[in-house]
C-alpha positions, 0 to 999 in steps of 0.5 A: 960607251958614248955611241950607246948613250947617243943611240939610247937618247935618240930612241928615248926622244923618238918614243916621247915624240911618238907618245905625244903624237898619239895623244894629240891624235886622240884628242883631235879628229880631223875630217876632210872636205872638198870645197865646191863653189866660189863663196870662200874665194880667195881663201879657199878655192873650188876643188881645194881640200879643207881639213876641219877638227871635229872636236874643236868647238865641242866645249867652246864657241868659235871666235870671230874669223874662224871657218866652221863646217856644219851639216846642211839642215835640209840635206844631211849629206851636204856640208857648208863651210862658213866664216864666223863674222858676227857674234852675239 
């Protein structure tokens, strides 16, 4: 009987963790970007993969110090990663 309770408890915990992961995954969508250039050294190096949450600032502004990724105004296929240093 004790073994059945342990197995059942582990199964319930696994289901709860899976539901939590799926809910978190649905709320945040991550995109991957490859760093090109040396502008972000020493934090990000050329060739490093940067993962950005596309919905992080949908309802709020980024705080000072965060790194944001945005689409180039001249070329819709180019993305830039920049650190927020000043706010107005």
